[in-house]
N, C-alpha and C positions, 0 to 999 in steps of 0.2 A: 309737768309741773315746773314752776320756776324755782331755780336753785338759789339759795342765799349763800353768801360767803361765810366762812368760818364761824362768826357769831350769829347764831340763828335768831330770827325774829320770832316773837311769840305767835303761836298758831294753835288752832284746835281743829281736829277733824272728827266729826261724829260719823262713825261707821254704822250704817243701817243695813241689816241683812236683807237681801232681796226676798220678795214674796215666794211662796211655795211654787216649785216648778214641777213639770211633768216627770222629769228624771228623778226628782226627790221622791215622788209618790211611788215610783217603780224601784226605789232603792238602787239607783244606777248612777254611774258617773255621768256628768252632763254631756248631752249629745250636741253636735254643732247646730242642730236645728231645734234645740230645746225652747220651750216657751212656758209662760206661766200657766199653772193649772187653774181651773175654774175657782177652786178654793182660795188660791193666791189672789186672784182678782177680787173676790168677795172680801178677803181680809183687808186689801187696800181700800176698798170702798167704805169699810167700817172704821178704818184707822183715823186717828186724830193727829197723826204725825204731820208736822209742818216744819219746813226748813228755816223759818224766820228770816233773819238777815244773812244767813250762811249762804255762801256760793254753793250751788248744787253740782256735784261731780257724780260720775257713774263709771263703773267698770265697763269694758266694751261689750260684755255679753248681752245679747238681746234681752234676756230675762231681767237684767238690771235696768236697762233702758225702759222696758215695759213696766217695771215696778215704778219708776219715776213718773211715767205717764199715768199709770193707774192711780197713783197718789194725788194726781192733779198738780204736780209741781212744774216749775218752768223747765224748759229744755236743759239738760245737763251738759257740762263739759265732759267729754269722754277722756278718761285717763287710762291709757293702755296698761300702765304698770299696776293698776288696781285689779287686773284680770285674775281669775282663779288660778290655783296651782295647776300646771299642765297635766292632764290625765294621759297624754300621749296615746299609745295604742289602746288604752282602756276606755277612750272616749265613747260614751253611749252604752258601755257594758254594764250589766247588772252586777252588783257586788257579790251576789250569791254564786256567780259563775267563776269567781276567783278561787284558785286552789288554796288550801290552808297555808301552803308554803308561800304563795304569792302575797296573800293577805298579811302574813307575819313579816315578810321582807318589807312590804310597804309601810306597815305600822312601826317598824323598827328604823325607818328613815330612808329606805331606798326609794328612788324615784320609779314610777311606772315606766315600762319600756318607752323611750322617746318622750318622757314627761319630765316633771320638775319635782325635786324633793321638797319636803317641808322646810328643811334648812334654807334652801334656795328661795322659797316663797317668803319666809321670814326676812331674809336678807333684802329682798326686793321691797317689801313693805317698810322695812326700816329705812331704806333709801327714800321712799316716797315721803314718809313722815319727816325725815331730816331735810328733804329738799323742797318741801312746799313753802311757798312764800308766806309772809305773815298774814294773819287774818283768820276767818272762821269759815269752815267748809262742812258740808254734809255730803257723804259719799255713799251711794247705794252699791253694795258689793256682794259677791258670793259669800256664803257662810265661812268658808276656809280663810278668806281674806280678813274677815272680822276677827276670827279666832287668832290668826297670826298677829293682828294688831295688838291684841291683848297680851300675847306673849312678848312682843317687842316692848310694849310700854312697861311691863313688869320685869323685863330682863330675864325671862324664863327660857329654859332650853326648848327647842322645837319639839322634842318628844312629848311635852306636856299638852300639845294640841289635842291629843286623844282624850284628855280629861275634861274637855269643854264641849258643851252643846251650844248652838246658836240658832234660836228659833227664828222663823220668818218675821221680819220687821223689828227684830230686837235691835236696840241701839246702844252703842258704847262709844264714849269720847276719849280721844287721846289728845292731851294738851302738851304742847312743847313750850317750855319756858324760854326766856331770852338767853339763858345760859346753856340751852340745849337739853336740859333734864326733861324727861317725859313723865307725865302723870296720867293715870287712868282715872277717868271720871265716869261715874254711873249717873246718868242724867236723862231727863226727858227731852224730846225734840220739839 
């Protein structure tokens, strides 16, 4: 993303949650070879989402790029910092296989072994929002990234991420005013 100096230009990023993935149907952390589920592809075909004049961005996960293609949008610009929070050694692992202690530590803010904490994810998304050049963007992202964007826009602590659900193809906009203040916009795409 292009970084603007001190006084931020006005910008809007509409975060669109990727379509349903095979890992989500298994209640698992995303696997490196994850792909959209058949139900996710069907959801895209039925969707009326359209990027309008917004520049199309995508997280680097193949499921996000597949969502853009399934929606029939133009090829996206891949933005590495829009990637999901790192699952580390838990990549591809079913949530049910976590011990109660592992689950509690993760939900209290600890990163998975070799992964990224929710605090770190929120910090990264805060930098993306602050650093994007002026203009309008629509970004297809994993659900954790969309949830982190809501926390950042509202100035909420990372621990609140567990109080939100983000359904496939849900959209939420974060607007950055010229003074740098963030606004959450609930809107259609």
